[in-house]
C-alpha positions as CSV (number, residue, x, y, z in Angstrom):
1,X,-16.8,29.2,-19.0
2,X,-13.5,27.5,-18.4
3,X,-13.4,25.2,-15.4
4,X,-10.1,23.7,-14.2
5,X,-10.4,20.4,-12.3
6,X,-7.2,19.8,-10.3
7,X,-7.7,17.0,-7.7
8,X,-5.4,14.7,-5.8
9,X,-6.2,11.0,-5.9
10,X,-8.8,9.4,-3.7
11,X,-6.6,6.8,-2.0
12,X,-7.7,3.1,-2.6
13,X,-10.5,4.3,-4.8
14,X,-9.6,6.5,-7.9
15,X,-6.5,8.0,-9.3
16,X,-6.4,11.8,-9.7
17,X,-7.1,11.4,-13.4
18,X,-10.1,9.3,-12.7
19,X,-11.4,11.8,-10.1
20,X,-11.1,14.5,-12.7
21,X,-12.9,12.5,-15.3
22,X,-15.8,11.7,-12.9
23,X,-16.3,15.3,-11.9
24,X,-16.1,16.3,-15.6
25,X,-18.9,13.9,-16.5
26,X,-21.2,15.4,-13.9
27,X,-20.4,18.9,-15.0
28,X,-21.0,18.1,-18.6
29,X,-24.3,16.4,-17.8
30,X,-25.6,19.5,-16.0
31,X,-24.4,21.9,-18.7
32,X,-26.1,19.8,-21.4
33,X,-29.3,19.8,-19.3
34,X,-29.1,23.6,-19.1
35,X,-28.4,24.0,-22.8
36,X,-24.9,25.5,-22.3
37,X,-21.4,24.3,-22.6
38,X,-18.4,24.3,-20.2
39,X,-14.8,24.2,-21.3
40,X,-13.3,21.8,-18.9
41,X,-9.6,21.1,-18.4
42,X,-8.6,18.2,-16.2
43,X,-5.3,18.7,-14.4
44,X,-4.5,15.8,-12.1
45,X,-2.3,16.8,-9.2
46,X,-0.1,15.1,-6.5
47,X,2.0,16.1,-3.5
48,X,4.7,13.5,-3.3
49,X,2.4,10.5,-2.8
50,X,1.0,8.0,-5.3
51,X,0.9,9.3,-8.9
52,X,3.5,12.0,-8.4
53,X,6.1,10.7,-10.8
54,X,3.5,10.1,-13.5
55,X,2.0,13.5,-13.3
56,X,5.4,15.2,-13.4
57,X,6.5,12.9,-16.3
58,X,3.5,14.1,-18.4
59,X,4.3,17.7,-17.6
60,X,8.0,17.3,-18.5
61,X,7.4,14.9,-21.4
62,X,9.7,12.3,-19.6
63,X,10.0,8.7,-20.7
64,X,9.8,5.6,-18.5
65,X,12.9,3.6,-17.5
66,X,12.8,0.1,-15.9
67,X,15.3,-1.3,-13.5
68,X,15.5,-4.5,-11.4
69,X,15.6,-3.7,-7.7
70,X,14.8,-5.3,-4.4
71,X,11.4,-4.8,-2.8
72,X,11.1,-3.9,1.0
73,X,11.7,-7.6,1.9
74,X,14.6,-7.9,-0.6
75,X,12.8,-9.8,-3.3
76,X,13.7,-8.9,-6.9
77,X,11.1,-6.8,-8.8
78,X,11.0,-4.5,-11.7
79,X,10.5,-0.8,-10.8
80,X,10.2,2.2,-13.1
81,X,11.1,5.8,-13.0
82,X,11.2,8.6,-15.6
83,X,13.9,10.5,-17.3
84,X,13.5,13.9,-19.0
85,X,14.1,14.2,-22.7
86,X,17.6,15.8,-22.1
87,X,18.6,12.9,-19.8
88,X,19.4,15.4,-17.0
89,X,16.5,14.9,-14.7
90,X,15.1,11.6,-13.2
91,X,11.6,11.5,-11.6
92,X,10.8,8.7,-9.2
93,X,8.7,7.5,-6.3
94,X,10.3,5.5,-3.5
95,X,7.0,3.5,-3.3
96,X,7.9,1.9,-6.7
97,X,10.7,-0.1,-4.9
98,X,10.1,0.3,-1.2
99,X,6.3,0.9,-0.9
100,X,3.8,-0.6,1.4
101,X,1.6,-1.6,-1.6
102,X,4.3,-4.1,-2.5
103,X,3.5,-6.1,0.6
104,X,0.5,-8.0,1.8
105,X,-0.7,-6.9,5.3
106,X,0.7,-10.1,6.8
107,X,4.2,-9.2,5.5
108,X,4.5,-5.8,7.2
109,X,7.7,-5.8,9.2
110,X,9.3,-2.3,9.9
111,X,12.2,-3.8,11.7
112,X,13.3,-5.6,8.5
113,X,11.7,-3.6,5.7
114,X,14.4,-1.8,3.8
115,X,14.8,1.2,1.4
116,X,17.6,-0.6,-0.4
117,X,15.6,-0.7,-3.6
118,X,15.2,3.1,-3.5
119,X,18.9,3.4,-3.4
120,X,19.2,1.1,-6.4
121,X,16.9,3.3,-8.4
122,X,19.0,6.4,-7.4
123,X,22.2,4.6,-8.3
124,X,20.8,3.5,-11.7
125,X,19.8,7.1,-12.5
126,X,23.2,8.4,-11.4
127,X,24.9,5.9,-13.7
128,X,22.8,7.2,-16.6
129,X,24.3,10.6,-16.0
130,X,21.4,12.5,-14.6
131,X,22.2,15.6,-12.7
132,X,18.9,16.0,-10.8
133,X,16.5,13.6,-9.1
134,X,13.0,14.5,-8.0
135,X,11.7,11.8,-5.6
136,X,8.3,11.4,-4.1
137,X,8.5,9.7,-0.7
138,X,4.9,8.8,0.1
139,X,3.6,5.3,0.6
140,X,6.7,3.7,2.2
141,X,6.8,0.3,4.0
142,X,9.9,1.4,6.0
143,X,11.1,3.1,9.1
144,X,14.9,2.6,8.5
145,X,16.0,6.2,8.3
146,X,17.2,5.7,4.8
147,X,20.1,3.4,5.7
148,X,18.9,0.7,3.3
149,X,19.0,3.3,0.5
150,X,22.4,4.4,1.6
151,X,23.8,0.9,1.6
152,X,22.7,0.5,-2.0
153,X,24.7,3.6,-2.8
154,X,27.8,2.2,-1.1
155,X,27.6,3.4,2.5
156,X,28.6,0.9,5.3
157,X,27.3,0.8,8.8
158,X,29.6,-0.5,11.6
159,X,29.0,-1.3,15.2
160,X,31.3,-0.3,18.1
161,X,33.7,-3.2,17.3
162,X,33.9,-2.2,13.6
163,X,31.7,-5.1,12.5
164,X,29.5,-4.4,9.5
165,X,25.8,-4.3,10.1
166,X,23.0,-5.3,7.8
167,X,21.1,-2.1,6.9
168,X,17.8,-2.9,8.7
169,X,15.9,-0.8,11.2
170,X,16.5,-3.5,13.7
171,X,20.2,-2.6,13.7
172,X,19.8,1.2,13.9
173,X,20.6,1.4,17.6
174,X,23.8,-0.6,17.1
175,X,25.3,1.9,14.6
176,X,28.5,3.5,15.9
177,X,30.2,4.6,12.7
178,X,29.3,5.2,9.1
179,X,31.8,4.6,6.3
180,X,31.2,6.7,3.2
181,X,31.6,5.3,-0.3
182,X,34.2,6.4,-2.7
183,X,31.6,8.2,-4.8
184,X,30.3,10.2,-1.8
185,X,31.3,13.6,-3.4
186,X,29.5,12.6,-6.6
187,X,26.4,11.7,-4.6
188,X,26.4,15.1,-2.8
189,X,27.0,16.8,-6.1
190,X,23.7,15.4,-7.4
191,X,20.7,17.7,-6.9
192,X,18.0,15.7,-5.2
193,X,14.6,17.3,-4.5
194,X,12.2,15.6,-2.1
195,X,8.5,15.9,-2.9
196,X,6.6,15.3,0.3
197,X,3.3,16.2,1.9
198,X,4.5,15.2,5.4
199,X,5.6,17.8,8.1
200,X,6.6,15.3,10.8
201,X,10.1,15.6,12.3
202,X,12.5,12.6,12.5
203,X,12.2,12.2,16.3
204,X,9.8,12.9,19.1
205,X,6.1,12.2,19.7
206,X,5.2,13.5,16.2
207,X,8.2,11.8,14.6
208,X,8.7,8.9,12.2
209,X,8.4,6.0,14.6
210,X,5.3,6.9,16.7
211,X,3.3,8.4,13.8
212,X,4.1,6.1,10.9
213,X,5.5,3.0,12.6
214,X,2.1,1.6,13.5
215,X,0.9,2.0,10.0
216,X,3.7,-0.2,8.8
217,X,3.1,-3.0,11.4
218,X,5.0,-1.7,14.5
219,X,3.7,-2.6,17.9
220,X,4.4,-0.4,20.9
221,X,7.7,-2.1,21.7
222,X,8.8,-1.8,18.1
223,X,7.9,1.9,18.1
224,X,10.2,2.4,21.1
225,X,13.0,0.5,19.5
226,X,12.6,2.4,16.2
227,X,12.6,5.8,18.1
228,X,15.8,4.8,19.9
229,X,17.4,3.6,16.7
230,X,16.6,6.7,14.7
231,X,18.0,8.8,17.6
232,X,21.2,6.8,17.5
233,X,21.5,7.3,13.7
234,X,20.9,11.0,14.2
235,X,23.6,11.3,16.8
236,X,26.1,9.4,14.5
237,X,25.3,11.9,11.7
238,X,26.1,14.7,14.1
239,X,29.3,13.1,15.4
240,X,30.6,12.6,11.8
241,X,29.7,16.0,10.6
242,X,27.0,14.8,8.2
243,X,23.8,16.7,7.7
244,X,21.7,16.1,10.8
245,X,18.8,18.4,10.2
246,X,15.8,18.8,12.5
247,X,13.3,20.1,9.9
248,X,9.6,19.4,9.2
249,X,9.4,16.5,6.8
250,X,12.5,14.7,8.0
251,X,10.2,12.0,9.4
252,X,8.6,11.3,6.1
253,X,8.8,7.7,4.8
254,X,10.1,6.4,8.1
255,X,12.9,8.9,8.3
256,X,13.9,8.6,4.6
257,X,13.5,12.4,4.4
258,X,16.3,12.9,6.9
259,X,18.3,10.1,5.3
260,X,18.2,11.7,1.9
261,X,19.5,14.9,3.4
262,X,22.3,13.2,5.3
263,X,23.5,10.8,2.6
264,X,22.9,12.7,-0.7
265,X,22.4,16.3,0.4
266,X,18.8,16.4,-0.6
267,X,16.5,19.4,-0.2
268,X,12.8,19.1,0.8
269,X,10.0,20.9,-1.0
270,X,6.3,21.0,-0.6
271,X,5.2,18.2,-2.9
272,X,2.2,20.1,-4.2
273,X,4.3,23.3,-4.9
274,X,7.0,21.3,-6.7
275,X,4.5,19.4,-8.8
276,X,2.5,22.5,-9.5
277,X,5.6,24.5,-10.6
278,X,7.0,21.8,-12.8
279,X,3.8,20.5,-14.4
280,X,2.5,23.9,-15.6
281,X,-0.4,24.2,-13.2
282,X,-0.1,28.0,-12.9
283,X,-0.2,28.4,-16.6
284,X,-3.3,26.3,-16.8
285,X,-4.9,28.3,-14.0
286,X,-4.5,31.6,-15.9
287,X,-7.5,30.9,-18.2
288,X,-9.8,29.4,-15.6
289,X,-13.0,31.0,-14.2
290,X,-13.7,28.3,-11.6
291,X,-11.5,25.7,-10.0
292,X,-12.5,22.3,-8.5
293,X,-10.1,20.3,-6.4
294,X,-10.5,17.2,-4.2
295,X,-9.0,14.6,-2.0
296,X,-10.0,11.4,-0.3
297,X,-9.9,12.8,3.2
298,X,-9.8,16.4,4.4
299,X,-8.5,16.9,7.9
300,X,-6.1,19.0,9.9
301,X,-3.2,17.9,7.6
302,X,-4.9,19.4,4.4
303,X,-3.4,22.9,5.0
304,X,0.1,21.4,5.5
305,X,1.4,21.1,2.0
306,X,-1.5,19.1,0.5
307,X,-2.7,19.5,-3.0
308,X,-6.1,21.0,-2.2
309,X,-4.6,23.8,0.0
310,X,-2.0,24.6,-2.7
311,X,-4.7,24.7,-5.4
312,X,-6.9,26.9,-3.3
313,X,-4.2,29.4,-2.5
314,X,-3.2,29.7,-6.1
315,X,-6.8,30.2,-7.3
316,X,-7.9,32.6,-4.6
317,X,-4.9,34.8,-5.0
318,X,-6.1,35.3,-8.6
319,X,-9.7,35.9,-7.5
320,X,-11.0,32.6,-9.0
321,X,-13.6,30.8,-7.0
322,X,-12.4,27.3,-5.8
323,X,-14.5,24.4,-4.7
324,X,-13.4,21.4,-2.7
325,X,-14.9,17.9,-3.1
326,X,-13.7,15.4,-0.5
327,X,-14.3,11.8,0.3
328,X,-14.8,12.8,3.9
329,X,-14.3,15.9,6.0
330,X,-13.0,15.5,9.6
331,X,-13.0,18.3,12.2
332,X,-14.3,21.8,11.9
333,X,-15.6,22.8,8.5
334,X,-15.7,26.5,9.4
335,X,-11.9,26.8,8.8
336,X,-12.3,25.3,5.3
337,X,-14.2,28.4,4.3
338,X,-11.1,30.4,4.8
339,X,-9.5,28.4,2.0
340,X,-12.4,27.3,-0.2
341,X,-15.6,29.0,-1.5
342,X,-17.4,25.8,-0.9
343,X,-16.3,22.5,0.7
344,X,-18.4,19.3,0.4
345,X,-18.1,15.7,1.3
346,X,-19.3,12.9,-1.0
347,X,-19.6,10.5,1.9
348,X,-23.1,8.8,1.5
349,X,-23.5,8.3,5.2
350,X,-23.9,4.9,7.0
351,X,-22.3,2.6,4.5
352,X,-19.3,0.3,4.8
353,X,-15.9,1.5,3.7
354,X,-15.8,-1.0,0.8
355,X,-19.1,0.3,-0.5
356,X,-18.0,3.9,-0.1
357,X,-14.9,3.2,-2.1
358,X,-16.8,1.3,-4.8
359,X,-19.3,4.1,-5.2
360,X,-16.7,6.9,-5.3
361,X,-16.9,7.5,-9.1
362,X,-20.7,7.6,-9.1
363,X,-20.7,10.0,-6.1
364,X,-18.2,12.3,-7.7
365,X,-20.2,12.4,-10.9
366,X,-23.3,13.4,-8.8
367,X,-21.4,16.2,-7.0
368,X,-20.0,17.3,-10.4
369,X,-23.6,17.9,-11.5
370,X,-24.3,19.7,-8.2
371,X,-21.2,21.9,-8.8
372,X,-22.4,22.6,-12.3
373,X,-25.6,24.0,-11.0
374,X,-23.7,26.2,-8.5
375,X,-21.3,27.4,-11.2
376,X,-24.2,28.2,-13.5
377,X,-25.6,30.4,-10.8
378,X,-22.4,32.4,-10.3
379,X,-23.0,36.2,-10.9
380,X,-20.3,36.4,-13.5
381,X,-21.4,33.4,-15.5
382,X,-22.2,34.2,-19.1
383,X,-24.4,31.5,-20.5
384,X,-23.0,29.6,-23.4
385,X,-19.4,30.9,-23.0
386,X,-16.8,28.3,-23.7
């Protein structure tokens, strides 16, 4: 029997590849105990968050490129992205230059944190002659609407007196006019695909500031200022005839989703669908007789563009049983049975978060064994098939 393991990462615990390996160890132990053999294929997945660029790079045989950029607090760092063998496509994650993991908790400052480094990566790729950029925008430290990125690309932001403004979120509400760079047409001629798992709009109670601002250090007063500032930026886009969309996902990465649309004409995609399509997931699925997927936390957002929902839809449309292994399951589990043949949480119960994270690999291996027993009991299983 061929089993495809296609999980997302378990955030702060294991990468998608490590999750796949742990489940495979458990499956193989159970198969060995039963005197049979599974053919297991690991297929780590992502949906625009951590690991997206690496997974796409493997699927596209892309090579890594390093570039010096500024981190969210404008300190020089080395960031990397990937370029396809024909030099036409760049694959990057904004978190490599503007991510919250680059800061210690005491450094979180959404009023000052900037996406400038993300713009530097885009500019570097453009100067190499790439024609397409695929960018994952999960894990940001910013709520600047993408103005930092745009400044790195040559855009200038002016107040009502025509005075240039520093491209910080603290100055969003002061923007009265945007000056485009000389290469604006070249920027808009570039194909930019956003990979994201976020459905939040730019503005409103479910928007970038109230939903993601607190995660990045914003207090209630800051959230109000950020919401006001993003609203001002949106109005300037409209006044100047720039792309001012009101689409799900525009609030991703603190409004970078909307900023990429306005400044470089980007298009948003479901991160999981984009990764699945470019990495060869559907080809791998063709030979599978059972599929296992997983994520660190399953909640109401799982069905909105997340890896596990994408994997489940693809598997079930082909009549392949699909099993979900999650770090924790929140909310009603009944609805999960509409997507998955079985959904289980590896949470060991009353333990600390640190202990749960430390034991993730061991718990996944245990549940891999349990799934092995379940799969061996499937009606269509033919013992010894590989």
